[in-house]
mmCIF file as Biopython writes it, N, C-alpha, C and O atoms, coordinates in Angstrom:
data_model
#
loop_
_atom_site.group_PDB
_atom_site.id
_atom_site.type_symbol
_atom_site.label_atom_id
_atom_site.label_alt_id
_atom_site.label_comp_id
_atom_site.label_asym_id
_atom_site.label_entity_id
_atom_site.label_seq_id
_atom_site.pdbx_PDB_ins_code
_atom_site.Cartn_x
_atom_site.Cartn_y
_atom_site.Cartn_z
_atom_site.occupancy
_atom_site.B_iso_or_equiv
_atom_site.auth_seq_id
_atom_site.auth_asym_id
_atom_site.pdbx_PDB_model_num
ATOM 1   N N  . UNK A ? 1  ? 17.683 -10.049 -6.766 1.0 0.0 1  A 1 
ATOM 2   C CA . UNK A ? 1  ? 17.000 -11.278 -6.364 1.0 0.0 1  A 1 
ATOM 3   C C  . UNK A ? 1  ? 16.535 -11.868 -7.538 1.0 0.0 1  A 1 
ATOM 4   O O  . UNK A ? 1  ? 16.128 -11.213 -8.498 1.0 0.0 1  A 1 
ATOM 5   N N  . UNK A ? 2  ? 16.590 -13.278 -7.486 1.0 0.0 2  A 1 
ATOM 6   C CA . UNK A ? 2  ? 16.098 -14.003 -8.616 1.0 0.0 2  A 1 
ATOM 7   C C  . UNK A ? 2  ? 14.912 -14.784 -8.338 1.0 0.0 2  A 1 
ATOM 8   O O  . UNK A ? 2  ? 14.539 -14.833 -7.166 1.0 0.0 2  A 1 
ATOM 9   N N  . UNK A ? 3  ? 14.212 -15.447 -9.295 1.0 0.0 3  A 1 
ATOM 10  C CA . UNK A ? 3  ? 12.943 -16.124 -9.255 1.0 0.0 3  A 1 
ATOM 11  C C  . UNK A ? 3  ? 13.104 -17.246 -8.102 1.0 0.0 3  A 1 
ATOM 12  O O  . UNK A ? 3  ? 12.079 -17.607 -7.523 1.0 0.0 3  A 1 
ATOM 13  N N  . UNK A ? 4  ? 14.220 -17.755 -7.781 1.0 0.0 4  A 1 
ATOM 14  C CA . UNK A ? 4  ? 14.330 -18.952 -6.831 1.0 0.0 4  A 1 
ATOM 15  C C  . UNK A ? 4  ? 14.406 -18.470 -5.480 1.0 0.0 4  A 1 
ATOM 16  O O  . UNK A ? 4  ? 14.425 -19.301 -4.573 1.0 0.0 4  A 1 
ATOM 17  N N  . UNK A ? 5  ? 14.459 -17.013 -5.170 1.0 0.0 5  A 1 
ATOM 18  C CA . UNK A ? 5  ? 14.634 -16.536 -3.744 1.0 0.0 5  A 1 
ATOM 19  C C  . UNK A ? 5  ? 13.218 -16.204 -3.360 1.0 0.0 5  A 1 
ATOM 20  O O  . UNK A ? 5  ? 12.520 -15.492 -4.082 1.0 0.0 5  A 1 
ATOM 21  N N  . UNK A ? 6  ? 12.761 -16.751 -2.150 1.0 0.0 6  A 1 
ATOM 22  C CA . UNK A ? 6  ? 11.649 -16.560 -1.518 1.0 0.0 6  A 1 
ATOM 23  C C  . UNK A ? 6  ? 11.629 -15.220 -0.649 1.0 0.0 6  A 1 
ATOM 24  O O  . UNK A ? 6  ? 12.474 -15.038 0.227  1.0 0.0 6  A 1 
ATOM 25  N N  . UNK A ? 7  ? 10.587 -14.252 -0.944 1.0 0.0 7  A 1 
ATOM 26  C CA . UNK A ? 7  ? 10.591 -13.052 -0.193 1.0 0.0 7  A 1 
ATOM 27  C C  . UNK A ? 7  ? 9.485  -13.207 0.865  1.0 0.0 7  A 1 
ATOM 28  O O  . UNK A ? 7  ? 8.320  -13.561 0.683  1.0 0.0 7  A 1 
ATOM 29  N N  . UNK A ? 8  ? 10.098 -12.869 2.001  1.0 0.0 8  A 1 
ATOM 30  C CA . UNK A ? 8  ? 9.216  -12.884 3.363  1.0 0.0 8  A 1 
ATOM 31  C C  . UNK A ? 8  ? 9.399  -11.502 3.808  1.0 0.0 8  A 1 
ATOM 32  O O  . UNK A ? 8  ? 10.297 -11.260 4.614  1.0 0.0 8  A 1 
ATOM 33  N N  . UNK A ? 9  ? 8.558  -10.467 3.319  1.0 0.0 9  A 1 
ATOM 34  C CA . UNK A ? 9  ? 8.592  -9.192  3.923  1.0 0.0 9  A 1 
ATOM 35  C C  . UNK A ? 9  ? 7.766  -8.874  5.084  1.0 0.0 9  A 1 
ATOM 36  O O  . UNK A ? 9  ? 7.887  -7.778  5.632  1.0 0.0 9  A 1 
ATOM 37  N N  . UNK A ? 10 ? 6.852  -9.836  5.542  1.0 0.0 10 A 1 
ATOM 38  C CA . UNK A ? 10 ? 6.046  -9.407  6.601  1.0 0.0 10 A 1 
ATOM 39  C C  . UNK A ? 10 ? 6.501  -10.203 7.896  1.0 0.0 10 A 1 
ATOM 40  O O  . UNK A ? 10 ? 6.691  -11.419 7.876  1.0 0.0 10 A 1 
ATOM 41  N N  . UNK A ? 11 ? 6.657  -9.424  9.009  1.0 0.0 11 A 1 
ATOM 42  C CA . UNK A ? 11 ? 7.107  -9.916  10.253 1.0 0.0 11 A 1 
ATOM 43  C C  . UNK A ? 11 ? 6.038  -9.844  11.287 1.0 0.0 11 A 1 
ATOM 44  O O  . UNK A ? 11 ? 5.253  -8.896  11.298 1.0 0.0 11 A 1 
ATOM 45  N N  . UNK A ? 12 ? 5.975  -10.884 12.221 1.0 0.0 12 A 1 
ATOM 46  C CA . UNK A ? 12 ? 5.208  -10.732 13.456 1.0 0.0 12 A 1 
ATOM 47  C C  . UNK A ? 12 ? 6.208  -10.513 14.628 1.0 0.0 12 A 1 
ATOM 48  O O  . UNK A ? 12 ? 7.152  -11.257 14.892 1.0 0.0 12 A 1 
ATOM 49  N N  . UNK A ? 13 ? 5.875  -9.437  15.256 1.0 0.0 13 A 1 
ATOM 50  C CA . UNK A ? 13 ? 6.672  -8.965  16.425 1.0 0.0 13 A 1 
ATOM 51  C C  . UNK A ? 13 ? 5.907  -9.149  17.731 1.0 0.0 13 A 1 
ATOM 52  O O  . UNK A ? 13 ? 4.714  -8.867  17.838 1.0 0.0 13 A 1 
ATOM 53  N N  . UNK A ? 14 ? 6.687  -9.655  18.756 1.0 0.0 14 A 1 
ATOM 54  C CA . UNK A ? 14 ? 5.972  -9.668  20.018 1.0 0.0 14 A 1 
ATOM 55  C C  . UNK A ? 14 ? 6.704  -8.785  21.039 1.0 0.0 14 A 1 
ATOM 56  O O  . UNK A ? 14 ? 7.931  -8.713  21.107 1.0 0.0 14 A 1 
ATOM 57  N N  . UNK A ? 15 ? 5.917  -8.175  21.761 1.0 0.0 15 A 1 
ATOM 58  C CA . UNK A ? 15 ? 6.452  -7.247  22.975 1.0 0.0 15 A 1 
ATOM 59  C C  . UNK A ? 15 ? 6.118  -7.845  24.305 1.0 0.0 15 A 1 
ATOM 60  O O  . UNK A ? 15 ? 4.925  -7.997  24.572 1.0 0.0 15 A 1 
ATOM 61  N N  . UNK A ? 16 ? 7.061  -8.215  25.199 1.0 0.0 16 A 1 
ATOM 62  C CA . UNK A ? 16 ? 6.644  -8.706  26.239 1.0 0.0 16 A 1 
ATOM 63  C C  . UNK A ? 16 ? 6.335  -7.688  27.411 1.0 0.0 16 A 1 
ATOM 64  O O  . UNK A ? 16 ? 6.267  -6.483  27.167 1.0 0.0 16 A 1 
ATOM 65  N N  . UNK A ? 17 ? 6.150  -8.184  28.674 1.0 0.0 17 A 1 
ATOM 66  C CA . UNK A ? 17 ? 5.748  -7.128  29.778 1.0 0.0 17 A 1 
ATOM 67  C C  . UNK A ? 17 ? 6.813  -6.219  30.096 1.0 0.0 17 A 1 
ATOM 68  O O  . UNK A ? 17 ? 6.491  -5.160  30.635 1.0 0.0 17 A 1 
ATOM 69  N N  . UNK A ? 18 ? 8.025  -6.446  29.858 1.0 0.0 18 A 1 
ATOM 70  C CA . UNK A ? 18 ? 9.188  -5.748  30.173 1.0 0.0 18 A 1 
ATOM 71  C C  . UNK A ? 18 ? 9.631  -4.784  29.079 1.0 0.0 18 A 1 
ATOM 72  O O  . UNK A ? 18 ? 10.607 -4.057  29.260 1.0 0.0 18 A 1 
ATOM 73  N N  . UNK A ? 19 ? 8.915  -4.766  27.923 1.0 0.0 19 A 1 
ATOM 74  C CA . UNK A ? 19 ? 9.137  -4.004  26.749 1.0 0.0 19 A 1 
ATOM 75  C C  . UNK A ? 19 ? 10.167 -4.410  25.724 1.0 0.0 19 A 1 
ATOM 76  O O  . UNK A ? 19 ? 10.622 -3.717  24.814 1.0 0.0 19 A 1 
ATOM 77  N N  . UNK A ? 20 ? 10.471 -5.742  26.057 1.0 0.0 20 A 1 
ATOM 78  C CA . UNK A ? 20 ? 11.377 -6.329  25.009 1.0 0.0 20 A 1 
ATOM 79  C C  . UNK A ? 20 ? 10.692 -6.839  23.907 1.0 0.0 20 A 1 
ATOM 80  O O  . UNK A ? 20 ? 9.639  -7.456  24.073 1.0 0.0 20 A 1 
ATOM 81  N N  . UNK A ? 21 ? 11.238 -6.626  22.637 1.0 0.0 21 A 1 
ATOM 82  C CA . UNK A ? 21 ? 10.573 -6.899  21.511 1.0 0.0 21 A 1 
ATOM 83  C C  . UNK A ? 21 ? 11.247 -8.168  20.725 1.0 0.0 21 A 1 
ATOM 84  O O  . UNK A ? 21 ? 12.477 -8.137  20.669 1.0 0.0 21 A 1 
ATOM 85  N N  . UNK A ? 22 ? 10.683 -9.120  20.199 1.0 0.0 22 A 1 
ATOM 86  C CA . UNK A ? 22 ? 11.157 -10.233 19.465 1.0 0.0 22 A 1 
ATOM 87  C C  . UNK A ? 22 ? 10.614 -10.511 18.204 1.0 0.0 22 A 1 
ATOM 88  O O  . UNK A ? 22 ? 9.422  -10.256 18.036 1.0 0.0 22 A 1 
ATOM 89  N N  . UNK A ? 23 ? 11.290 -11.000 17.262 1.0 0.0 23 A 1 
ATOM 90  C CA . UNK A ? 23 ? 10.701 -11.229 15.939 1.0 0.0 23 A 1 
ATOM 91  C C  . UNK A ? 23 ? 10.217 -12.740 16.245 1.0 0.0 23 A 1 
ATOM 92  O O  . UNK A ? 23 ? 10.934 -13.593 16.769 1.0 0.0 23 A 1 
ATOM 93  N N  . UNK A ? 24 ? 9.013  -12.912 15.874 1.0 0.0 24 A 1 
ATOM 94  C CA . UNK A ? 24 ? 8.355  -14.334 16.021 1.0 0.0 24 A 1 
ATOM 95  C C  . UNK A ? 24 ? 8.552  -14.959 14.766 1.0 0.0 24 A 1 
ATOM 96  O O  . UNK A ? 24 ? 8.980  -16.111 14.832 1.0 0.0 24 A 1 
ATOM 97  N N  . UNK A ? 25 ? 8.320  -14.428 13.490 1.0 0.0 25 A 1 
ATOM 98  C CA . UNK A ? 25 ? 8.376  -15.210 12.381 1.0 0.0 25 A 1 
ATOM 99  C C  . UNK A ? 25 ? 8.282  -14.109 11.194 1.0 0.0 25 A 1 
ATOM 100 O O  . UNK A ? 25 ? 7.932  -12.947 11.406 1.0 0.0 25 A 1 
ATOM 101 N N  . UNK A ? 26 ? 8.628  -14.602 9.956  1.0 0.0 26 A 1 
ATOM 102 C CA . UNK A ? 26 ? 8.646  -13.982 8.824  1.0 0.0 26 A 1 
ATOM 103 C C  . UNK A ? 26 ? 7.721  -14.727 7.952  1.0 0.0 26 A 1 
ATOM 104 O O  . UNK A ? 26 ? 7.672  -15.955 8.017  1.0 0.0 26 A 1 
ATOM 105 N N  . UNK A ? 27 ? 6.872  -13.950 7.017  1.0 0.0 27 A 1 
ATOM 106 C CA . UNK A ? 27 ? 5.824  -14.534 6.176  1.0 0.0 27 A 1 
ATOM 107 C C  . UNK A ? 27 ? 5.731  -13.885 4.807  1.0 0.0 27 A 1 
ATOM 108 O O  . UNK A ? 27 ? 6.143  -12.735 4.658  1.0 0.0 27 A 1 
ATOM 109 N N  . UNK A ? 28 ? 5.245  -14.525 3.871  1.0 0.0 28 A 1 
ATOM 110 C CA . UNK A ? 28 ? 5.078  -14.098 2.474  1.0 0.0 28 A 1 
ATOM 111 C C  . UNK A ? 28 ? 3.996  -12.769 2.381  1.0 0.0 28 A 1 
ATOM 112 O O  . UNK A ? 28 ? 4.193  -11.707 1.791  1.0 0.0 28 A 1 
ATOM 113 N N  . UNK A ? 29 ? 2.902  -13.148 3.086  1.0 0.0 29 A 1 
ATOM 114 C CA . UNK A ? 29 ? 1.788  -12.386 2.890  1.0 0.0 29 A 1 
ATOM 115 C C  . UNK A ? 29 ? 1.378  -11.596 4.292  1.0 0.0 29 A 1 
ATOM 116 O O  . UNK A ? 29 ? 1.684  -12.036 5.400  1.0 0.0 29 A 1 
ATOM 117 N N  . UNK A ? 30 ? 0.679  -10.432 4.092  1.0 0.0 30 A 1 
ATOM 118 C CA . UNK A ? 30 ? 0.343  -9.772  5.372  1.0 0.0 30 A 1 
ATOM 119 C C  . UNK A ? 30 ? -0.829 -10.530 6.037  1.0 0.0 30 A 1 
ATOM 120 O O  . UNK A ? 30 ? -1.051 -10.441 7.244  1.0 0.0 30 A 1 
ATOM 121 N N  . UNK A ? 31 ? -1.571 -11.285 5.185  1.0 0.0 31 A 1 
ATOM 122 C CA . UNK A ? 31 ? -2.775 -11.964 5.758  1.0 0.0 31 A 1 
ATOM 123 C C  . UNK A ? 31 ? -2.241 -13.131 6.423  1.0 0.0 31 A 1 
ATOM 124 O O  . UNK A ? 31 ? -2.853 -13.561 7.401  1.0 0.0 31 A 1 
ATOM 125 N N  . UNK A ? 32 ? -1.110 -13.746 6.002  1.0 0.0 32 A 1 
ATOM 126 C CA . UNK A ? 32 ? -0.738 -14.936 6.686  1.0 0.0 32 A 1 
ATOM 127 C C  . UNK A ? 32 ? 0.087  -14.565 8.183  1.0 0.0 32 A 1 
ATOM 128 O O  . UNK A ? 32 ? 0.059  -15.227 9.220  1.0 0.0 32 A 1 
ATOM 129 N N  . UNK A ? 33 ? 0.676  -13.533 7.966  1.0 0.0 33 A 1 
ATOM 130 C CA . UNK A ? 33 ? 1.335  -12.843 9.336  1.0 0.0 33 A 1 
ATOM 131 C C  . UNK A ? 33 ? 0.335  -12.457 10.099 1.0 0.0 33 A 1 
ATOM 132 O O  . UNK A ? 33 ? 0.418  -12.871 11.255 1.0 0.0 33 A 1 
ATOM 133 N N  . UNK A ? 34 ? -0.813 -11.643 9.792  1.0 0.0 34 A 1 
ATOM 134 C CA . UNK A ? 34 ? -1.812 -11.103 10.691 1.0 0.0 34 A 1 
ATOM 135 C C  . UNK A ? 34 ? -2.671 -12.535 11.401 1.0 0.0 34 A 1 
ATOM 136 O O  . UNK A ? 34 ? -3.140 -12.528 12.539 1.0 0.0 34 A 1 
ATOM 137 N N  . UNK A ? 35 ? -2.729 -13.547 10.580 1.0 0.0 35 A 1 
ATOM 138 C CA . UNK A ? 35 ? -3.402 -14.683 11.060 1.0 0.0 35 A 1 
ATOM 139 C C  . UNK A ? 35 ? -2.590 -15.428 12.354 1.0 0.0 35 A 1 
ATOM 140 O O  . UNK A ? 35 ? -3.154 -15.866 13.357 1.0 0.0 35 A 1 
ATOM 141 N N  . UNK A ? 36 ? -1.229 -15.461 12.109 1.0 0.0 36 A 1 
ATOM 142 C CA . UNK A ? 36 ? -0.362 -15.776 13.250 1.0 0.0 36 A 1 
ATOM 143 C C  . UNK A ? 36 ? -0.459 -14.975 14.385 1.0 0.0 36 A 1 
ATOM 144 O O  . UNK A ? 36 ? -0.713 -15.511 15.464 1.0 0.0 36 A 1 
ATOM 145 N N  . UNK A ? 37 ? -0.259 -13.493 14.285 1.0 0.0 37 A 1 
ATOM 146 C CA . UNK A ? 37 ? -0.425 -12.587 15.253 1.0 0.0 37 A 1 
ATOM 147 C C  . UNK A ? 37 ? -1.640 -12.680 16.019 1.0 0.0 37 A 1 
ATOM 148 O O  . UNK A ? 37 ? -1.592 -12.644 17.248 1.0 0.0 37 A 1 
ATOM 149 N N  . UNK A ? 38 ? -2.983 -12.824 15.245 1.0 0.0 38 A 1 
ATOM 150 C CA . UNK A ? 38 ? -4.143 -12.897 15.869 1.0 0.0 38 A 1 
ATOM 151 C C  . UNK A ? 38 ? -4.206 -14.259 16.707 1.0 0.0 38 A 1 
ATOM 152 O O  . UNK A ? 38 ? -4.735 -14.310 17.817 1.0 0.0 38 A 1 
ATOM 153 N N  . UNK A ? 39 ? -3.663 -15.272 16.121 1.0 0.0 39 A 1 
ATOM 154 C CA . UNK A ? 39 ? -3.667 -16.587 16.965 1.0 0.0 39 A 1 
ATOM 155 C C  . UNK A ? 39 ? -2.908 -16.505 18.373 1.0 0.0 39 A 1 
ATOM 156 O O  . UNK A ? 39 ? -3.352 -16.957 19.429 1.0 0.0 39 A 1 
ATOM 157 N N  . UNK A ? 40 ? -1.745 -15.880 18.208 1.0 0.0 40 A 1 
ATOM 158 C CA . UNK A ? 40 ? -0.922 -15.710 19.407 1.0 0.0 40 A 1 
ATOM 159 C C  . UNK A ? 40 ? -1.563 -14.928 20.313 1.0 0.0 40 A 1 
ATOM 160 O O  . UNK A ? 40 ? -1.621 -15.225 21.507 1.0 0.0 40 A 1 
ATOM 161 N N  . UNK A ? 41 ? -2.149 -13.751 19.745 1.0 0.0 41 A 1 
ATOM 162 C CA . UNK A ? 41 ? -2.859 -12.776 20.650 1.0 0.0 41 A 1 
ATOM 163 C C  . UNK A ? 41 ? -4.053 -13.365 21.486 1.0 0.0 41 A 1 
ATOM 164 O O  . UNK A ? 41 ? -4.283 -13.138 22.674 1.0 0.0 41 A 1 
ATOM 165 N N  . UNK A ? 42 ? -4.704 -14.097 20.702 1.0 0.0 42 A 1 
ATOM 166 C CA . UNK A ? 42 ? -5.777 -14.770 21.445 1.0 0.0 42 A 1 
ATOM 167 C C  . UNK A ? 42 ? -5.627 -15.804 22.457 1.0 0.0 42 A 1 
ATOM 168 O O  . UNK A ? 42 ? -6.570 -16.298 23.075 1.0 0.0 42 A 1 
ATOM 169 N N  . UNK A ? 43 ? -4.339 -16.126 22.607 1.0 0.0 43 A 1 
ATOM 170 C CA . UNK A ? 43 ? -4.109 -17.112 23.862 1.0 0.0 43 A 1 
ATOM 171 C C  . UNK A ? 43 ? -4.203 -16.466 25.186 1.0 0.0 43 A 1 
ATOM 172 O O  . UNK A ? 43 ? -4.071 -17.181 26.179 1.0 0.0 43 A 1 
ATOM 173 N N  . UNK A ? 44 ? -4.407 -15.255 25.316 1.0 0.0 44 A 1 
ATOM 174 C CA . UNK A ? 44 ? -4.759 -14.701 26.690 1.0 0.0 44 A 1 
ATOM 175 C C  . UNK A ? 44 ? -3.378 -14.226 27.379 1.0 0.0 44 A 1 
ATOM 176 O O  . UNK A ? 44 ? -3.456 -13.802 28.532 1.0 0.0 44 A 1 
ATOM 177 N N  . UNK A ? 45 ? -2.378 -14.261 26.875 1.0 0.0 45 A 1 
ATOM 178 C CA . UNK A ? 45 ? -1.187 -13.927 27.521 1.0 0.0 45 A 1 
ATOM 179 C C  . UNK A ? 45 ? -1.059 -12.281 27.580 1.0 0.0 45 A 1 
ATOM 180 O O  . UNK A ? 45 ? -1.819 -11.636 26.857 1.0 0.0 45 A 1 
ATOM 181 N N  . UNK A ? 46 ? -0.303 -11.724 28.257 1.0 0.0 46 A 1 
ATOM 182 C CA . UNK A ? 46 ? -0.047 -10.224 28.470 1.0 0.0 46 A 1 
ATOM 183 C C  . UNK A ? 46 ? 0.736  -9.749  27.329 1.0 0.0 46 A 1 
ATOM 184 O O  . UNK A ? 46 ? 0.779  -8.519  27.293 1.0 0.0 46 A 1 
ATOM 185 N N  . UNK A ? 47 ? 1.413  -10.379 26.318 1.0 0.0 47 A 1 
ATOM 186 C CA . UNK A ? 47 ? 2.121  -9.930  25.307 1.0 0.0 47 A 1 
ATOM 187 C C  . UNK A ? 47 ? 1.379  -9.307  24.259 1.0 0.0 47 A 1 
ATOM 188 O O  . UNK A ? 47 ? 0.169  -9.515  24.171 1.0 0.0 47 A 1 
ATOM 189 N N  . UNK A ? 48 ? 1.977  -8.567  23.457 1.0 0.0 48 A 1 
ATOM 190 C CA . UNK A ? 48 ? 1.358  -7.700  22.528 1.0 0.0 48 A 1 
ATOM 191 C C  . UNK A ? 48 ? 2.007  -8.201  21.224 1.0 0.0 48 A 1 
ATOM 192 O O  . UNK A ? 48 ? 3.230  -8.324  21.168 1.0 0.0 48 A 1 
ATOM 193 N N  . UNK A ? 49 ? 1.243  -8.482  20.210 1.0 0.0 49 A 1 
ATOM 194 C CA . UNK A ? 49 ? 1.771  -8.792  18.906 1.0 0.0 49 A 1 
ATOM 195 C C  . UNK A ? 49 ? 1.256  -8.032  17.854 1.0 0.0 49 A 1 
ATOM 196 O O  . UNK A ? 49 ? 0.091  -7.638  17.886 1.0 0.0 49 A 1 
ATOM 197 N N  . UNK A ? 50 ? 2.100  -7.759  16.814 1.0 0.0 50 A 1 
ATOM 198 C CA . UNK A ? 50 ? 1.517  -6.921  15.584 1.0 0.0 50 A 1 
ATOM 199 C C  . UNK A ? 50 ? 2.510  -7.347  14.430 1.0 0.0 50 A 1 
ATOM 200 O O  . UNK A ? 50 ? 3.538  -8.016  14.539 1.0 0.0 50 A 1 
ATOM 201 N N  . UNK A ? 51 ? 1.939  -6.785  13.282 1.0 0.0 51 A 1 
ATOM 202 C CA . UNK A ? 51 ? 2.667  -7.090  11.908 1.0 0.0 51 A 1 
ATOM 203 C C  . UNK A ? 51 ? 3.291  -5.788  11.458 1.0 0.0 51 A 1 
ATOM 204 O O  . UNK A ? 51 ? 2.763  -4.680  11.555 1.0 0.0 51 A 1 
ATOM 205 N N  . UNK A ? 52 ? 4.650  -6.099  10.884 1.0 0.0 52 A 1 
ATOM 206 C CA . UNK A ? 52 ? 5.351  -5.000  10.212 1.0 0.0 52 A 1 
ATOM 207 C C  . UNK A ? 52 ? 5.901  -5.619  8.880  1.0 0.0 52 A 1 
ATOM 208 O O  . UNK A ? 52 ? 6.181  -6.798  8.664  1.0 0.0 52 A 1 
ATOM 209 N N  . UNK A ? 53 ? 5.973  -4.722  8.183  1.0 0.0 53 A 1 
ATOM 210 C CA . UNK A ? 53 ? 6.512  -4.965  6.749  1.0 0.0 53 A 1 
ATOM 211 C C  . UNK A ? 53 ? 8.022  -4.612  6.784  1.0 0.0 53 A 1 
ATOM 212 O O  . UNK A ? 53 ? 8.365  -3.640  7.456  1.0 0.0 53 A 1 
ATOM 213 N N  . UNK A ? 54 ? 8.904  -5.301  6.136  1.0 0.0 54 A 1 
ATOM 214 C CA . UNK A ? 54 ? 10.348 -5.179  5.883  1.0 0.0 54 A 1 
ATOM 215 C C  . UNK A ? 54 ? 10.303 -4.187  4.453  1.0 0.0 54 A 1 
ATOM 216 O O  . UNK A ? 54 ? 9.726  -4.628  3.459  1.0 0.0 54 A 1 
ATOM 217 N N  . UNK A ? 55 ? 10.830 -3.078  4.430  1.0 0.0 55 A 1 
ATOM 218 C CA . UNK A ? 55 ? 10.946 -2.331  3.164  1.0 0.0 55 A 1 
ATOM 219 C C  . UNK A ? 55 ? 12.153 -2.747  2.408  1.0 0.0 55 A 1 
ATOM 220 O O  . UNK A ? 55 ? 12.978 -3.547  2.849  1.0 0.0 55 A 1 
ATOM 221 N N  . UNK A ? 56 ? 12.217 -2.192  1.296  1.0 0.0 56 A 1 
ATOM 222 C CA . UNK A ? 56 ? 13.291 -2.318  0.305  1.0 0.0 56 A 1 
ATOM 223 C C  . UNK A ? 56 ? 14.701 -2.279  0.835  1.0 0.0 56 A 1 
ATOM 224 O O  . UNK A ? 56 ? 15.592 -3.005  0.394  1.0 0.0 56 A 1 
ATOM 225 N N  . UNK A ? 57 ? 14.878 -1.309  1.901  1.0 0.0 57 A 1 
ATOM 226 C CA . UNK A ? 57 ? 16.322 -1.089  2.529  1.0 0.0 57 A 1 
ATOM 227 C C  . UNK A ? 57 ? 16.388 -1.916  3.664  1.0 0.0 57 A 1 
ATOM 228 O O  . UNK A ? 57 ? 17.326 -1.667  4.421  1.0 0.0 57 A 1 
ATOM 229 N N  . UNK A ? 58 ? 15.529 -2.964  4.024  1.0 0.0 58 A 1 
ATOM 230 C CA . UNK A ? 58 ? 15.880 -3.922  5.080  1.0 0.0 58 A 1 
ATOM 231 C C  . UNK A ? 58 ? 15.178 -3.464  6.520  1.0 0.0 58 A 1 
ATOM 232 O O  . UNK A ? 58 ? 15.178 -4.133  7.553  1.0 0.0 58 A 1 
ATOM 233 N N  . UNK A ? 59 ? 14.599 -2.190  6.329  1.0 0.0 59 A 1 
ATOM 234 C CA . UNK A ? 59 ? 14.061 -1.626  7.803  1.0 0.0 59 A 1 
ATOM 235 C C  . UNK A ? 59 ? 12.569 -2.094  7.730  1.0 0.0 59 A 1 
ATOM 236 O O  . UNK A ? 59 ? 11.961 -2.381  6.699  1.0 0.0 59 A 1 
ATOM 237 N N  . UNK A ? 60 ? 12.091 -2.121  9.014  1.0 0.0 60 A 1 
ATOM 238 C CA . UNK A ? 60 ? 10.790 -2.479  9.094  1.0 0.0 60 A 1 
ATOM 239 C C  . UNK A ? 60 ? 9.951  -1.310  9.572  1.0 0.0 60 A 1 
ATOM 240 O O  . UNK A ? 60 ? 10.500 -0.358  10.127 1.0 0.0 60 A 1 
ATOM 241 N N  . UNK A ? 61 ? 8.631  -1.346  9.375  1.0 0.0 61 A 1 
ATOM 242 C CA . UNK A ? 61 ? 7.743  -0.026  9.585  1.0 0.0 61 A 1 
ATOM 243 C C  . UNK A ? 61 ? 6.470  -0.798  10.277 1.0 0.0 61 A 1 
ATOM 244 O O  . UNK A ? 61 ? 6.041  -1.827  9.756  1.0 0.0 61 A 1 
ATOM 245 N N  . UNK A ? 62 ? 5.915  -0.293  11.404 1.0 0.0 62 A 1 
ATOM 246 C CA . UNK A ? 62 ? 4.680  -0.687  11.792 1.0 0.0 62 A 1 
ATOM 247 C C  . UNK A ? 62 ? 3.480  -0.602  10.803 1.0 0.0 62 A 1 
ATOM 248 O O  . UNK A ? 62 ? 3.332  0.337   10.020 1.0 0.0 62 A 1 
ATOM 249 N N  . UNK A ? 63 ? 2.678  -1.611  10.902 1.0 0.0 63 A 1 
ATOM 250 C CA . UNK A ? 63 ? 1.471  -1.556  9.647  1.0 0.0 63 A 1 
ATOM 251 C C  . UNK A ? 63 ? 0.326  -1.614  10.516 1.0 0.0 63 A 1 
ATOM 252 O O  . UNK A ? 63 ? -0.810 -1.600  10.043 1.0 0.0 63 A 1 
#
């Protein structure tokens, strides 16, 4: 990776009523991702939102 590459290791994930999971977006910081997840969660829908970090090998882990 070089200096011109933007790293977005934080994901916001949404799970719907049927258990299907979707990536909502990728973010540079955990705080930014959490702000988005909290905002979406506060809308009162039944979906579940959470933040995960993408590890160096490209896999995500719940945080």
